[in-house]
N, CA, C and O atoms as a GROMACS GRO file, in nm:
protein
  568
    1ALA      N    1   0.056  -0.109   0.031
    1ALA     CA    2  -0.047  -0.012   0.040
    1ALA      C    3   0.105   0.144   0.022
    1ALA      O    4   0.216   0.160   0.072
    2LEU      N    5   0.024   0.216  -0.069
    2LEU     CA    6   0.150   0.359  -0.077
    2LEU      C    7   0.050   0.451   0.058
    2LEU      O    8  -0.065   0.494   0.059
    3CYS      N    9   0.176   0.453   0.170
    3CYS     CA   10   0.184   0.532   0.212
    3CYS      C   11   0.260   0.691   0.151
    3CYS      O   12   0.360   0.682   0.080
    4ARG      N   13   0.216   0.799   0.178
    4ARG     CA   14   0.241   0.941   0.188
    4ARG      C   15   0.268   1.030   0.313
    4ARG      O   16   0.185   1.098   0.372
    5PRO      N   17   0.398   1.018   0.340
    5PRO     CA   18   0.484   1.072   0.483
    5PRO      C   19   0.434   1.156   0.468
    5PRO      O   20   0.418   1.185   0.350
    6GLN      N   21   0.402   1.209   0.528
    6GLN     CA   22   0.364   1.334   0.619
    6GLN      C   23   0.334   1.505   0.554
    6GLN      O   24   0.374   1.576   0.646
    7GLY      N   25   0.312   1.544   0.508
    7GLY     CA   26   0.349   1.677   0.439
    7GLY      C   27   0.407   1.641   0.308
    7GLY      O   28   0.437   1.740   0.242
    8ALA      N   29   0.434   1.512   0.241
    8ALA     CA   30   0.440   1.473   0.086
    8ALA      C   31   0.298   1.575   0.018
    8ALA      O   32   0.185   1.602   0.058
    9GLU      N   33   0.383   1.610  -0.107
    9GLU     CA   34   0.222   1.652  -0.152
    9GLU      C   35   0.131   1.532  -0.234
    9GLU      O   36   0.125   1.416  -0.193
   10ASP      N   37   0.089   1.561  -0.307
   10ASP     CA   38   0.032   1.509  -0.416
   10ASP      C   39   0.098   1.370  -0.501
   10ASP      O   40   0.178   1.426  -0.576
   11SER      N   41   0.102   1.315  -0.512
   11SER     CA   42   0.214   1.244  -0.567
   11SER      C   43   0.209   1.297  -0.763
   11SER      O   44   0.315   1.290  -0.824
   12ARG      N   45   0.098   1.338  -0.827
   12ARG     CA   46   0.137   1.428  -0.940
   12ARG      C   47   0.245   1.541  -0.970
   12ARG      O   48   0.297   1.583  -1.073
   13ARG      N   49   0.257   1.570  -0.838
   13ARG     CA   50   0.352   1.711  -0.838
   13ARG      C   51   0.477   1.661  -0.716
   13ARG      O   52   0.567   1.733  -0.672
   14SER      N   53   0.455   1.555  -0.690
   14SER     CA   54   0.575   1.521  -0.604
   14SER      C   55   0.626   1.334  -0.621
   14SER      O   56   0.571   1.232  -0.578
   15HIS      N   57   0.738   1.353  -0.693
   15HIS     CA   58   0.807   1.233  -0.722
   15HIS      C   59   0.831   1.152  -0.530
   15HIS      O   60   0.846   1.030  -0.528
   16SER      N   61   0.832   1.232  -0.380
   16SER     CA   62   0.821   1.164  -0.305
   16SER      C   63   0.752   1.030  -0.266
   16SER      O   64   0.659   1.052  -0.344
   17GLU      N   65   0.722   0.926  -0.219
   17GLU     CA   66   0.698   0.766  -0.205
   17GLU      C   67   0.707   0.767  -0.096
   17GLU      O   68   0.780   0.863  -0.071
   18VAL      N   69   0.662   0.691   0.047
   18VAL     CA   70   0.698   0.562   0.105
   18VAL      C   71   0.623   0.442   0.081
   18VAL      O   72   0.508   0.434   0.123
   19ARG      N   73   0.686   0.334   0.010
   19ARG     CA   74   0.599   0.250   0.034
   19ARG      C   75   0.598   0.115   0.124
   19ARG      O   76   0.685   0.032   0.100
   20HIS      N   77   0.537   0.099   0.188
   20HIS     CA   78   0.543  -0.016   0.247
   20HIS      C   79   0.470  -0.162   0.216
   20HIS      O   80   0.356  -0.207   0.199
   21LEU      N   81   0.618  -0.210   0.219
   21LEU     CA   82   0.659  -0.351   0.145
   21LEU      C   83   0.634  -0.485   0.219
   21LEU      O   84   0.638  -0.592   0.158
   22ALA      N   85   0.604  -0.474   0.372
   22ALA     CA   86   0.635  -0.576   0.455
   22ALA      C   87   0.613  -0.557   0.611
   22ALA      O   88   0.699  -0.517   0.690
   23ILE      N   89   0.493  -0.591   0.640
   23ILE     CA   90   0.448  -0.490   0.806
   23ILE      C   91   0.540  -0.654   0.904
   23ILE      O   92   0.620  -0.609   0.987
   24SER      N   93   0.540  -0.784   0.905
   24SER     CA   94   0.586  -0.868   0.922
   24SER      C   95   0.720  -0.959   0.842
   24SER      O   96   0.742  -0.925   0.725
   25PRO      N   97   0.785  -1.038   0.884
   25PRO     CA   98   0.804  -1.013   1.110
   25PRO      C   99   0.871  -0.892   1.124
   25PRO      O  100   0.888  -0.843   1.236
   26ILE      N  101   0.918  -0.830   1.008
   26ILE     CA  102   0.988  -0.692   1.066
   26ILE      C  103   0.890  -0.587   0.944
   26ILE      O  104   0.819  -0.625   0.851
   27PRO      N  105   0.912  -0.486   0.978
   27PRO     CA  106   0.855  -0.350   0.912
   27PRO      C  107   0.980  -0.344   0.771
   27PRO      O  108   1.102  -0.346   0.790
   28VAL      N  109   0.897  -0.335   0.599
   28VAL     CA  110   1.031  -0.302   0.507
   28VAL      C  111   0.966  -0.191   0.464
   28VAL      O  112   0.848  -0.162   0.480
   29ALA      N  113   1.050  -0.134   0.411
   29ALA     CA  114   0.990   0.035   0.340
   29ALA      C  115   1.071   0.043   0.178
   29ALA      O  116   1.184   0.004   0.147
   30GLY      N  117   0.995   0.091   0.118
   30GLY     CA  118   1.077   0.136  -0.024
   30GLY      C  119   1.092   0.271   0.011
   30GLY      O  120   1.021   0.320   0.098
   31LEU      N  121   1.184   0.338  -0.051
   31LEU     CA  122   1.136   0.466  -0.068
   31LEU      C  123   1.152   0.566  -0.148
   31LEU      O  124   1.272   0.592  -0.137
   32ALA      N  125   1.109   0.634  -0.218
   32ALA     CA  126   1.124   0.751  -0.343
   32ALA      C  127   1.136   0.885  -0.334
   32ALA      O  128   1.037   0.950  -0.366
   33ALA      N  129   1.259   0.956  -0.288
   33ALA     CA  130   1.270   1.089  -0.255
   33ALA      C  131   1.250   1.202  -0.325
   33ALA      O  132   1.225   1.152  -0.435
   34GLU      N  133   1.243   1.335  -0.344
   34GLU     CA  134   1.185   1.394  -0.470
   34GLU      C  135   1.309   1.432  -0.491
   34GLU      O  136   1.372   1.414  -0.387
   35ALA      N  137   1.390   1.484  -0.592
   35ALA     CA  138   1.504   1.552  -0.656
   35ALA      C  139   1.530   1.632  -0.618
   35ALA      O  140   1.452   1.725  -0.638
   36GLY      N  141   1.641   1.658  -0.548
   36GLY     CA  142   1.697   1.842  -0.449
   36GLY      C  143   1.690   1.901  -0.589
   36GLY      O  144   1.679   1.858  -0.704
   37ARG      N  145   1.707   2.083  -0.495
   37ARG     CA  146   1.730   2.178  -0.586
   37ARG      C  147   1.783   2.188  -0.682
   37ARG      O  148   1.900   2.211  -0.652
   38GLY      N  149   1.771   2.184  -0.790
   38GLY     CA  150   1.887   2.226  -0.927
   38GLY      C  151   1.911   2.031  -0.980
   38GLY      O  152   1.975   2.006  -1.083
   39ASN      N  153   1.855   1.920  -0.898
   39ASN     CA  154   1.906   1.783  -0.964
   39ASN      C  155   1.825   1.758  -1.006
   39ASN      O  156   1.723   1.807  -0.957
   40VAL      N  157   1.810   1.664  -1.128
   40VAL     CA  158   1.712   1.575  -1.259
   40VAL      C  159   1.648   1.520  -1.161
   40VAL      O  160   1.534   1.550  -1.127
   41ARG      N  161   1.744   1.410  -1.091
   41ARG     CA  162   1.706   1.291  -0.970
   41ARG      C  163   1.684   1.311  -0.902
   41ARG      O  164   1.652   1.430  -0.897
   42ALA      N  165   1.675   1.247  -0.795
   42ALA     CA  166   1.684   1.218  -0.628
   42ALA      C  167   1.830   1.176  -0.621
   42ALA      O  168   1.853   1.104  -0.718
   43THR      N  169   1.887   1.185  -0.582
   43THR     CA  170   2.080   1.159  -0.516
   43THR      C  171   2.048   1.101  -0.389
   43THR      O  172   1.952   1.129  -0.316
   44THR      N  173   2.192   0.970  -0.364
   44THR     CA  174   2.156   0.937  -0.208
   44THR      C  175   2.129   0.998  -0.143
   44THR      O  176   2.036   0.958  -0.073
   45SER      N  177   2.175   1.118  -0.118
   45SER     CA  178   2.148   1.230   0.016
   45SER      C  179   2.024   1.262  -0.005
   45SER      O  180   1.950   1.265   0.093
   46ASP      N  181   1.966   1.297  -0.153
   46ASP     CA  182   1.819   1.347  -0.110
   46ASP      C  183   1.734   1.168  -0.035
   46ASP      O  184   1.621   1.193   0.008
   47THR      N  185   1.753   1.096  -0.028
   47THR     CA  186   1.706   0.985  -0.036
   47THR      C  187   1.711   0.956   0.077
   47THR      O  188   1.603   0.921   0.125
   48TYR      N  189   1.832   0.958   0.170
   48TYR     CA  190   1.862   0.913   0.339
   48TYR      C  191   1.792   1.012   0.373
   48TYR      O  192   1.710   0.996   0.463
   49ARG      N  193   1.810   1.169   0.293
   49ARG     CA  194   1.757   1.265   0.375
   49ARG      C  195   1.575   1.246   0.392
   49ARG      O  196   1.525   1.296   0.493
   50PHE      N  197   1.501   1.187   0.312
   50PHE     CA  198   1.396   1.198   0.264
   50PHE      C  199   1.337   1.089   0.392
   50PHE      O  200   1.251   1.103   0.480
   51PHE      N  201   1.415   0.992   0.360
   51PHE     CA  202   1.422   0.882   0.478
   51PHE      C  203   1.404   0.967   0.680
   51PHE      O  204   1.292   0.990   0.725
   52LEU      N  205   1.478   0.985   0.728
   52LEU     CA  206   1.532   1.077   0.868
   52LEU      C  207   1.382   1.176   0.853
   52LEU      O  208   1.313   1.181   0.955
   53GLU      N  209   1.316   1.277   0.688
   53GLU     CA  210   1.266   1.368   0.761
   53GLU      C  211   1.124   1.260   0.799
   53GLU      O  212   1.052   1.293   0.893
   54THR      N  213   1.101   1.166   0.740
   54THR     CA  214   0.940   1.008   0.735
   54THR      C  215   0.940   0.977   0.843
   54THR      O  216   0.836   0.966   0.908
   55ALA      N  217   1.036   0.959   0.881
   55ALA     CA  218   1.098   0.811   0.959
   55ALA      C  219   1.013   0.875   1.054
   55ALA      O  220   0.978   0.992   1.042
   56GLU      N  221   0.972   0.785   1.166
   56GLU     CA  222   0.913   0.865   1.345
   56GLU      C  223   1.031   0.906   1.409
   56GLU      O  224   1.049   1.021   1.451
   57SER      N  225   1.135   0.787   1.420
   57SER     CA  226   1.269   0.862   1.514
   57SER      C  227   1.360   0.750   1.471
   57SER      O  228   1.323   0.633   1.484
   58VAL      N  229   1.485   0.783   1.418
   58VAL     CA  230   1.566   0.684   1.433
   58VAL      C  231   1.687   0.718   1.541
   58VAL      O  232   1.750   0.823   1.552
   59THR      N  233   1.700   0.569   1.632
   59THR     CA  234   1.780   0.637   1.715
   59THR      C  235   1.875   0.522   1.749
   59THR      O  236   1.831   0.412   1.715
   60GLN      N  237   2.007   0.521   1.813
   60GLN     CA  238   2.110   0.410   1.807
   60GLN      C  239   2.022   0.287   1.847
   60GLN      O  240   2.088   0.196   1.795
   61ARG      N  241   1.939   0.239   1.894
   61ARG     CA  242   1.849   0.114   1.883
   61ARG      C  243   1.794   0.089   1.771
   61ARG      O  244   1.742  -0.017   1.804
   62ASP      N  245   1.762   0.105   1.654
   62ASP     CA  246   1.761   0.098   1.535
   62ASP      C  247   1.870   0.021   1.426
   62ASP      O  248   1.969   0.094   1.429
   63HIS      N  249   1.890  -0.058   1.359
   63HIS     CA  250   1.916  -0.144   1.225
   63HIS      C  251   1.847  -0.082   1.072
   63HIS      O  252   1.737  -0.103   1.021
   64ILE      N  253   1.932  -0.020   1.038
   64ILE     CA  254   1.864  -0.014   0.922
   64ILE      C  255   1.949  -0.120   0.816
   64ILE      O  256   2.058  -0.165   0.848
   65LEU      N  257   1.862  -0.163   0.642
   65LEU     CA  258   1.947  -0.201   0.576
   65LEU      C  259   1.920  -0.166   0.454
   65LEU      O  260   1.811  -0.156   0.399
   66ILE      N  261   2.022  -0.147   0.416
   66ILE     CA  262   2.012  -0.054   0.253
   66ILE      C  263   2.053  -0.180   0.176
   66ILE      O  264   2.117  -0.274   0.221
   67ILE      N  265   2.009  -0.166   0.062
   67ILE     CA  266   2.028  -0.262  -0.088
   67ILE      C  267   1.990  -0.156  -0.194
   67ILE      O  268   1.909  -0.065  -0.211
   68THR      N  269   2.103  -0.225  -0.263
   68THR     CA  270   2.156  -0.192  -0.392
   68THR      C  271   2.233  -0.241  -0.514
   68THR      O  272   2.276  -0.354  -0.491
   69SER      N  273   2.264  -0.200  -0.629
   69SER     CA  274   2.358  -0.285  -0.685
   69SER      C  275   2.448  -0.278  -0.632
   69SER      O  276   2.480  -0.178  -0.568
   70ALA      N  277   2.567  -0.453  -0.646
   70ALA     CA  278   2.705  -0.433  -0.602
   70ALA      C  279   2.770  -0.306  -0.662
   70ALA      O  280   2.863  -0.259  -0.597
   71ILE      N  281   2.736  -0.246  -0.771
   71ILE     CA  282   2.865  -0.122  -0.770
   71ILE      C  283   2.835  -0.053  -0.750
   71ILE      O  284   2.902   0.034  -0.807
   72HIS      N  285   2.714   0.012  -0.660
   72HIS     CA  286   2.642   0.106  -0.543
   72HIS      C  287   2.706   0.096  -0.443
   72HIS      O  288   2.738   0.196  -0.378
   73ALA      N  289   2.743  -0.041  -0.401
   73ALA     CA  290   2.709  -0.023  -0.244
   73ALA      C  291   2.825   0.019  -0.140
   73ALA      O  292   2.792   0.034  -0.023
   74PRO      N  293   2.955   0.038  -0.176
   74PRO     CA  294   3.071   0.139  -0.135
   74PRO      C  295   3.001   0.266  -0.149
   74PRO      O  296   2.991   0.317  -0.038
   75PHE      N  297   2.965   0.315  -0.211
   75PHE     CA  298   2.974   0.474  -0.218
   75PHE      C  299   2.832   0.480  -0.114
   75PHE      O  300   2.814   0.568  -0.030
   76GLN      N  301   2.752   0.381  -0.135
   76GLN     CA  302   2.606   0.402  -0.053
   76GLN      C  303   2.648   0.328   0.086
   76GLN      O  304   2.575   0.351   0.183
   77HIS      N  305   2.731   0.263   0.099
   77HIS     CA  306   2.712   0.207   0.247
   77HIS      C  307   2.824   0.369   0.319
   77HIS      O  308   2.789   0.438   0.415
   78ALA      N  309   2.918   0.383   0.260
   78ALA     CA  310   2.973   0.510   0.307
   78ALA      C  311   2.872   0.644   0.377
   78ALA      O  312   2.884   0.711   0.480
   79GLN      N  313   2.748   0.643   0.243
   79GLN     CA  314   2.693   0.771   0.231
   79GLN      C  315   2.533   0.765   0.350
   79GLN      O  316   2.455   0.857   0.373
   80ALA      N  317   2.530   0.620   0.404
   80ALA     CA  318   2.461   0.567   0.504
   80ALA      C  319   2.523   0.593   0.617
   80ALA      O  320   2.445   0.647   0.696
   81LEU      N  321   2.654   0.576   0.670
   81LEU     CA  322   2.674   0.627   0.781
   81LEU      C  323   2.706   0.710   0.830
   81LEU      O  324   2.721   0.718   0.952
   82ALA      N  325   2.731   0.828   0.719
   82ALA     CA  326   2.745   0.968   0.696
   82ALA      C  327   2.649   1.068   0.736
   82ALA      O  328   2.676   1.166   0.805
   83GLU      N  329   2.518   1.033   0.681
   83GLU     CA  330   2.412   1.086   0.702
   83GLU      C  331   2.311   1.011   0.777
   83GLU      O  332   2.260   1.083   0.862
   84LEU      N  333   2.251   0.856   0.776
   84LEU     CA  334   2.221   0.798   0.912
   84LEU      C  335   2.251   0.764   1.017
   84LEU      O  336   2.175   0.762   1.114
   85SER      N  337   2.378   0.725   1.016
   85SER     CA  338   2.411   0.674   1.125
   85SER      C  339   2.513   0.764   1.181
   85SER      O  340   2.511   0.755   1.304
   86ALA      N  341   2.590   0.836   1.146
   86ALA     CA  342   2.671   0.977   1.226
   86ALA      C  343   2.570   1.073   1.328
   86ALA      O  344   2.602   1.111   1.440
   87PRO      N  345   2.456   1.098   1.265
   87PRO     CA  346   2.354   1.192   1.292
   87PRO      C  347   2.275   1.124   1.451
   87PRO      O  348   2.256   1.198   1.547
   88THR      N  349   2.236   0.966   1.451
   88THR     CA  350   2.171   0.917   1.505
   88THR      C  351   2.212   0.761   1.565
   88THR      O  352   2.140   0.681   1.625
   89GLY      N  353   2.306   0.755   1.538
   89GLY     CA  354   2.378   0.617   1.631
   89GLY      C  355   2.322   0.523   1.554
   89GLY      O  356   2.432   0.469   1.563
   90ALA      N  357   2.258   0.447   1.485
   90ALA     CA  358   2.211   0.368   1.417
   90ALA      C  359   2.235   0.272   1.358
   90ALA      O  360   2.247   0.307   1.241
   91THR      N  361   2.256   0.131   1.369
   91THR     CA  362   2.315   0.066   1.270
   91THR      C  363   2.315   0.013   1.140
   91THR      O  364   2.226  -0.066   1.110
   92ILE      N  365   2.411   0.046   1.048
   92ILE     CA  366   2.398   0.029   0.877
   92ILE      C  367   2.442  -0.120   0.844
   92ILE      O  368   2.547  -0.179   0.874
   93THR      N  369   2.324  -0.166   0.768
   93THR     CA  370   2.402  -0.262   0.689
   93THR      C  371   2.377  -0.270   0.548
   93THR      O  372   2.259  -0.286   0.517
   94SER      N  373   2.473  -0.262   0.442
   94SER     CA  374   2.431  -0.273   0.335
   94SER      C  375   2.469  -0.358   0.237
   94SER      O  376   2.586  -0.394   0.234
   95VAL      N  377   2.404  -0.391   0.170
   95VAL     CA  378   2.427  -0.536   0.094
   95VAL      C  379   2.420  -0.498  -0.042
   95VAL      O  380   2.314  -0.437  -0.061
   96GLY      N  381   2.494  -0.508  -0.154
   96GLY     CA  382   2.518  -0.531  -0.242
   96GLY      C  383   2.477  -0.675  -0.343
   96GLY      O  384   2.534  -0.784  -0.352
   97ALA      N  385   2.330  -0.610  -0.428
   97ALA     CA  386   2.294  -0.750  -0.520
   97ALA      C  387   2.356  -0.751  -0.661
   97ALA      O  388   2.330  -0.660  -0.739
   98HIS      N  389   2.425  -0.838  -0.688
   98HIS     CA  390   2.514  -0.909  -0.825
   98HIS      C  391   2.363  -0.845  -0.932
   98HIS      O  392   2.242  -0.846  -0.908
   99ILE      N  393   2.444  -0.796  -1.050
   99ILE     CA  394   2.326  -0.752  -1.130
   99ILE      C  395   2.249  -0.871  -1.211
   99ILE      O  396   2.146  -0.843  -1.272
  100GLY      N  397   2.292  -0.977  -1.210
  100GLY     CA  398   2.203  -1.119  -1.247
  100GLY      C  399   2.145  -1.145  -1.148
  100GLY      O  400   2.111  -1.263  -1.146
  101THR      N  401   2.101  -1.061  -1.018
  101THR     CA  402   1.966  -1.159  -0.984
  101THR      C  403   1.854  -1.040  -0.999
  101THR      O  404   1.792  -1.034  -0.893
  102SER      N  405   1.819  -0.969  -1.067
  102SER     CA  406   1.733  -0.911  -1.099
  102SER      C  407   1.690  -0.988  -1.265
  102SER      O  408   1.752  -1.086  -1.307
  103ARG      N  409   1.566  -0.918  -1.347
  103ARG     CA  410   1.532  -0.965  -1.430
  103ARG      C  411   1.595  -0.895  -1.534
  103ARG      O  412   1.606  -0.772  -1.533
  104PRO      N  413   1.616  -0.930  -1.577
  104PRO     CA  414   1.729  -0.889  -1.794
  104PRO      C  415   1.645  -0.699  -1.788
  104PRO      O  416   1.698  -0.589  -1.785
  105ALA      N  417   1.521  -0.735  -1.789
  105ALA     CA  418   1.402  -0.546  -1.855
  105ALA      C  419   1.466  -0.505  -1.696
  105ALA      O  420   1.475  -0.382  -1.690
  106ALA      N  421   1.505  -0.558  -1.593
  106ALA     CA  422   1.445  -0.446  -1.474
  106ALA      C  423   1.609  -0.358  -1.429
  106ALA      O  424   1.630  -0.256  -1.363
  107VAL      N  425   1.722  -0.476  -1.516
  107VAL     CA  426   1.852  -0.373  -1.444
  107VAL      C  427   1.926  -0.421  -1.632
  107VAL      O  428   1.888  -0.511  -1.708
  108ARG      N  429   2.064  -0.292  -1.655
  108ARG     CA  430   2.109  -0.345  -1.724
  108ARG      C  431   2.217  -0.472  -1.722
  108ARG      O  432   2.222  -0.529  -1.613
  109SER      N  433   2.301  -0.523  -1.823
  109SER     CA  434   2.321  -0.632  -1.807
  109SER      C  435   2.532  -0.621  -1.797
  109SER      O  436   2.619  -0.701  -1.765
  110GLU      N  437   2.531  -0.511  -1.832
  110GLU     CA  438   2.714  -0.454  -1.769
  110GLU      C  439   2.762  -0.349  -1.776
  110GLU      O  440   2.761  -0.285  -1.881
  111TRP      N  441   2.811  -0.309  -1.674
  111TRP     CA  442   2.874  -0.151  -1.678
  111TRP      C  443   3.022  -0.118  -1.735
  111TRP      O  444   3.125  -0.185  -1.740
  112THR      N  445   3.000  -0.023  -1.765
  112THR     CA  446   3.122   0.068  -1.880
  112THR      C  447   3.238   0.024  -1.793
  112THR      O  448   3.211  -0.021  -1.682
  113THR      N  449   3.397   0.034  -1.844
  113THR     CA  450   3.477   0.098  -1.751
  113THR      C  451   3.465   0.211  -1.693
  113THR      O  452   3.483   0.220  -1.572
  114ALA      N  453   3.436   0.308  -1.762
  114ALA     CA  454   3.413   0.479  -1.754
  114ALA      C  455   3.306   0.477  -1.589
  114ALA      O  456   3.355   0.548  -1.501
  115GLU      N  457   3.153   0.392  -1.544
  115GLU     CA  458   3.085   0.394  -1.513
  115GLU      C  459   3.151   0.279  -1.358
  115GLU      O  460   3.102   0.316  -1.252
  116TRP      N  461   3.241   0.167  -1.346
  116TRP     CA  462   3.350   0.138  -1.251
  116TRP      C  463   3.472   0.256  -1.173
  116TRP      O  464   3.528   0.261  -1.063
  117LEU      N  465   3.475   0.340  -1.296
  117LEU     CA  466   3.559   0.411  -1.239
  117LEU      C  467   3.536   0.531  -1.144
  117LEU      O  468   3.608   0.567  -1.050
  118GLN      N  469   3.387   0.598  -1.201
  118GLN     CA  470   3.318   0.705  -1.162
  118GLN      C  471   3.260   0.677  -1.032
  118GLN      O  472   3.236   0.767  -0.952
  119GLU      N  473   3.224   0.501  -0.999
  119GLU     CA  474   3.192   0.487  -0.890
  119GLU      C  475   3.303   0.477  -0.771
  119GLU      O  476   3.292   0.480  -0.648
  120ILE      N  477   3.410   0.464  -0.852
  120ILE     CA  478   3.576   0.453  -0.763
  120ILE      C  479   3.567   0.531  -0.693
  120ILE      O  480   3.569   0.517  -0.570
  121ARG      N  481   3.551   0.658  -0.770
  121ARG     CA  482   3.544   0.788  -0.784
  121ARG      C  483   3.470   0.836  -0.594
  121ARG      O  484   3.507   0.865  -0.481
  122SER      N  485   3.341   0.812  -0.680
  122SER     CA  486   3.173   0.840  -0.551
  122SER      C  487   3.208   0.778  -0.453
  122SER      O  488   3.142   0.807  -0.354
  123ALA      N  489   3.304   0.682  -0.435
  123ALA     CA  490   3.308   0.527  -0.287
  123ALA      C  491   3.432   0.631  -0.264
  123ALA      O  492   3.425   0.662  -0.145
  124ILE      N  493   3.535   0.694  -0.320
  124ILE     CA  494   3.629   0.780  -0.219
  124ILE      C  495   3.576   0.866  -0.193
  124ILE      O  496   3.491   0.850  -0.105
  125TRP      N  497   3.588   0.979  -0.241
  125TRP     CA  498   3.443   1.079  -0.218
  125TRP      C  499   3.399   1.050  -0.105
  125TRP      O  500   3.446   1.088   0.002
  126SER      N  501   3.301   0.977  -0.122
  126SER     CA  502   3.212   0.967  -0.019
  126SER      C  503   3.281   0.899   0.127
  126SER      O  504   3.245   0.916   0.243
  127MET      N  505   3.357   0.844   0.090
  127MET     CA  506   3.463   0.774   0.258
  127MET      C  507   3.480   0.847   0.314
  127MET      O  508   3.457   0.854   0.434
  128ARG      N  509   3.541   0.948   0.229
  128ARG     CA  510   3.588   1.109   0.285
  128ARG      C  511   3.547   1.187   0.393
  128ARG      O  512   3.590   1.204   0.507
  129VAL      N  513   3.401   1.255   0.293
  129VAL     CA  514   3.265   1.306   0.370
  129VAL      C  515   3.241   1.217   0.550
  129VAL      O  516   3.244   1.258   0.666
  130MET      N  517   3.217   1.076   0.482
  130MET     CA  518   3.182   0.975   0.580
  130MET      C  519   3.288   0.983   0.730
  130MET      O  520   3.271   0.972   0.851
  131TYR      N  521   3.435   1.017   0.612
  131TYR     CA  522   3.514   1.005   0.806
  131TYR      C  523   3.496   1.141   0.883
  131TYR      O  524   3.495   1.145   1.006
  132ASP      N  525   3.483   1.244   0.808
  132ASP     CA  526   3.472   1.354   0.843
  132ASP      C  527   3.385   1.367   0.931
  132ASP      O  528   3.422   1.404   1.043
  133LYS      N  529   3.240   1.339   0.903
  133LYS     CA  530   3.107   1.364   1.001
  133LYS      C  531   3.178   1.246   1.129
  133LYS      O  532   3.195   1.278   1.247
  134LEU      N  533   3.213   1.100   1.067
  134LEU     CA  534   3.203   1.047   1.206
  134LEU      C  535   3.320   1.098   1.332
  134LEU      O  536   3.313   1.053   1.446
  135LEU      N  537   3.411   1.185   1.292
  135LEU     CA  538   3.490   1.217   1.306
  135LEU      C  539   3.436   1.332   1.416
  135LEU      O  540   3.483   1.357   1.527
  136ALA      N  541   3.298   1.406   1.336
  136ALA     CA  542   3.263   1.555   1.392
  136ALA      C  543   3.149   1.461   1.506
  136ALA      O  544   3.122   1.529   1.605
  137ALA      N  545   3.090   1.338   1.504
  137ALA     CA  546   3.006   1.315   1.612
  137ALA      C  547   3.057   1.233   1.710
  137ALA      O  548   3.004   1.211   1.818
  138TYR      N  549   3.206   1.168   1.652
  138TYR     CA  550   3.264   1.166   1.755
  138TYR      C  551   3.360   1.121   1.816
  138TYR      O  552   3.377   1.015   1.876
  139PRO      N  553   3.435   1.226   1.795
  139PRO     CA  554   3.611   1.291   1.830
  139PRO      C  555   3.641   1.229   1.896
  139PRO      O  556   3.759   1.212   1.864
  140ASP      N  557   3.616   1.148   2.008
  140ASP     CA  558   3.761   1.011   2.028
  140ASP      C  559   3.809   0.925   1.973
  140ASP      O  560   3.912   0.864   2.002
  141LEU      N  561   3.687   0.901   1.818
  141LEU     CA  562   3.767   0.835   1.722
  141LEU      C  563   3.892   0.841   1.711
  141LEU      O  564   3.981   0.757   1.699
  142GLU      N  565   3.888   1.022   1.721
  142GLU     CA  566   4.122   1.030   1.619
  142GLU      C  567   4.180   0.959   1.688
  142GLU      O  568   4.300   0.938   1.668
   0.00000   0.00000   0.00000
């Protein structure tokens, strides 16, 4: 069932939505965030920000599972630690699914060398941001 987060606009004007995929044995939700200002599509940061805005509360007792494609897992895990774990203390687990685990029509069948290099660059950049945010949140780590 489609559940609009509090304050979300009508879906004809907004691309933000929360879909509750399962209630039991644990709650599972899928998120689609609206693109941030100046972006054509939502970024990982837009999605994580949308999650924190729509979640009732996220604390250090919570466990968040991020599921993405394998090529994006290092980048998204570092982003999740920086943007979800550092401010809330939540535990983050990220899983990167192999491209062959989806129906062929749902995903591409291969990545170009340029796309692999872009993801490596993004992961390095994201890990630097993660490091800075974790040190700011937990100064005793240094």
